[in-house]
N, C-alpha and C positions, 0 to 999 in steps of 0.2 A: 690503504693500498691504492684505491681508485683516486683519492685526492692527491697522493704523491705522484702517481702516473700523470695526472692532469697537470700538476705543477711542473713536472719534468718537461712535458711536451710544450707547455706554454713558454717556459724559460728558453727552450731550444728555438721555438718560433720567434720569440722576441730577439734572441741573439742573431738569427738570420736576418732580421729586419734592422739590426744595429740600434736597438732600443734597450736602454738599461734602466729598468725600474724594479723596485723591490716587489716581491709577491708574498702576500700573506694568505695562508690557506685556512679554511674553516669548513666544517660540514654544516650545511643549512637545511633544516627540516621544514617542509612546507606546512605540516599539520602539527599543532601543539599537542594533540592527543597521542602522537607517536612517541613510544618509549623505546629506548635502545638499551638492551641488557648487555653488560660488560663492554661498554663503549671504551675505545682506546683513550687514555687520559692525555696523551701527547698532542691530541688534535683538539682544536676549539670547536664546540658544538653550539649552534645558534638556531633559533626559530626564525623563519622568514619575517614574521610579524615584528621581531625585535631588531631587524637590520637597521632601520633609521636611527634608533637609539644607540646602537653600536657605533655607527658612523659618526654620530654627533659627539660621542664620548671619547673619540680619539683625540690625542693632543694635536694642536695645530702644528703644521710643518710647512716649510717653504715648498712651493710648487716644484715638482720634478720635471714636468713637461709644460711647455708654453701652450696657450690655447690652440695655436696652429698645429703644434706637434700632436696634441691630443686629438684634434680633428683628423689628422693623417692616420693616427693609430686606429681610431674608430673606423675610418674608411677601409683600411687594410684588413681589420678584423672582420668587417662585414663582407668584404670581397672573398675572404678565405672561408667563411662560414658555409657549411654544407648541412642540408636538412637530413635528419635521420629518417630514412625511408627503407626499412628492411624488406627484402624480398621474402616471400613466404618461407618459413623455416624448412619446409619439405625439400626445397631446392638446395639449401645450405647443408642440411644433415642427411639428405637422400632418404627422406621418410615417405613411406607409402601409406595410404589411408587404412589399409587392412592391418597395419602394424600397431595402430592405436585404438583405444576405446573411443567410440563416438557417442554422441548424445550428451545429455546433462549428467554431470558427475558431481559427487559430493566433494566439497572443498576440504573436508577433513580427512576422509579415508579413500577418496577416489573411486568409490563404488557407484554403480548406476543409481540414478534418482528415479523415483516413481511419481507421476503426476497425481497430486491430491486435489487441486483445484486449478483454476485458470492461471493463478500467479503463485502457487505454492507447490513445492516439491518435497518429497521425503526420501531420505536415504534408506535403501533396502538393507543396509548392513548395520549402520550405527543409529538409525532412527532420527537423525538430525534433520531439521526442516530448513529448506533453502528458499529464499524469495527471489533471488536474482539468478537462478540457474540458467534460464534461457539466454539472458544477456551474457553471462560468463561463457557459456558454450559457444555462442555466436562469435564472441571476441576471440576465443581459442581457434575457431575455424579460420577467421581472417588472419590470425598470426601464423598458424601452421600451414594452411593449405592454399588459399587463394585470396585475392583482394576483391573478388566479386562472388556473389552468391545468388543463385536463382531459387525460385520456390521449390523446384524439384530437388536441388542439392540440399536445401534447408531441411526438407522433409526426410531425405535419406540420412543426413548427418545427425539430426536431432531425434529421429524416430517418431515424428509427429504426423498428424494428418494435414491435408491441404489447408483447412481453415486455420489451424494452429500456426502453420508456417506463414500464412498470409498475415496473421495477427502479429507474429514476431517481426517480420520484415517491415510491416507498416509502423510499428511502435518503437523501433530502435532508431537512433539518429544515423540513418543511412541515406546515401545518395541514390535515387532511383534513376536507372539508365535504360533506355529502350522502350519499345511498345509494350502494352500491358501483357500480351500473351508471351512475349519473349523477354520480359523485364529482368534485369539483373540489378542487384543492389551492391553498392560499393561502400566500404567503410569511409567515414569522413574524418 
């Protein structure tokens, strides 16, 4: 469905630019360990690592665009390209912090996690151990609530003490903004 939507919009954009070229669609998976159950058979599936082989195995054809036309197409595509920069989901879906569970949650059952050691958390419901709970919870915060996070906000959201919050903010790939006492961190 997503591939067909992308094809449709690309075809429409190309028609607006008066460019007529064939479009071949495929789903490209970045990780070879990814498996897709019940994948649609009408779509071609490739791994990114195999793309060069795929391109070299295509039968040679006459060029559709001249080098100048190709440069123009690349320039137009670059000009039209927009970066994906979602605002926090709370704004889009009108979510308030009290409506959601905060803190580190189990990826399996969404129950709260209990800290076992500095880097290990255990689910209070299913006994599953999580090693990246803090990282996941912090990423959830940036996605849902804000693009900046202070030590105080981190403590309140994760339910940890000041030292743990400092450790989290220091060890994640975040951009530090402001003076030490009023420092905010921003996702990079």
